[in-house]
N, C-alpha and C positions, 0 to 999 in steps of 0.2 A: 532424487528429491523425495523427502518423506511425506507421509500423508498430511494434508493440511497446508501444503506449500503451493503457492501459485507463482510461477516465474513470469516475469514480464520481459518485453523486448529490451535488450541493453541499448544504451546510447551508441550512436555511431560517431564517426569522425566529425569534428566540427560542433559537437554537442558535449564536450567535456572528455572526449576520447572514448575508446572502446569500453572502459569501465569507470572512467573518472567521476561521473555524476550519479552513480548508482546508489540507491537507498534500499533499506529494508524496513518494512512495517509489519509488526505483529499485532493482529487484531485484538488479541487477548490483553494488550496494553490499554485498550480503550473499552473493550467488552470482555470482562472477566469470564474465563472458561472457554473462550473461542481459541482454536488452535490454527487458524488460517495465518499464513505468512506470505507477504508479497515482496518481490524484489524487482527493481527497475528504476526508471526515472521517477521523480516526484509526480509528474503529470500522469504517468501510466499507473502508478500506485493509486492516486486519487480516483482515476477512472474505474479501475478494477475493484478497488475497495468499496467504491460507491455502489456498484452492482451487487457485490457481496453483502453490504450493509442492508440494502433494500430486500434482497432475496432471502437472506438467512437470518436477519435480525429484525426485519420489518420496520426499519427506520428510514427517514427521509435523507437520502444521500446529499441533498443540497443544504441541509441544516448547517448554518455557519458555525455553531458550536462543535458539531461533529467534524467538520472540515478542519477547524483549528486543532481539535484533539488529534486527528490523524496526522496533520502536518507536524505537530509537536512531538509525536511518538516515532516519527521516522528517524532512522539512524543510518550512518554510512554503511554501505554493504561491504 
């Protein structure tokens, strides 16, 4: 894993299979210049990206516009 990447826990059986529901989110797609990358379930990405957003960007991770932007920027892993 390269610098700036954060791995999340993959889905288990019964949640889309071992890799079936995995997504990727690149923070730089929402915050230009950020190189953090998250991989995992949508819920895990929202949780970890929220911590990252508050800690590293000083933004409210519960802001509906931010949550919509993160969800919209997720791609299949």
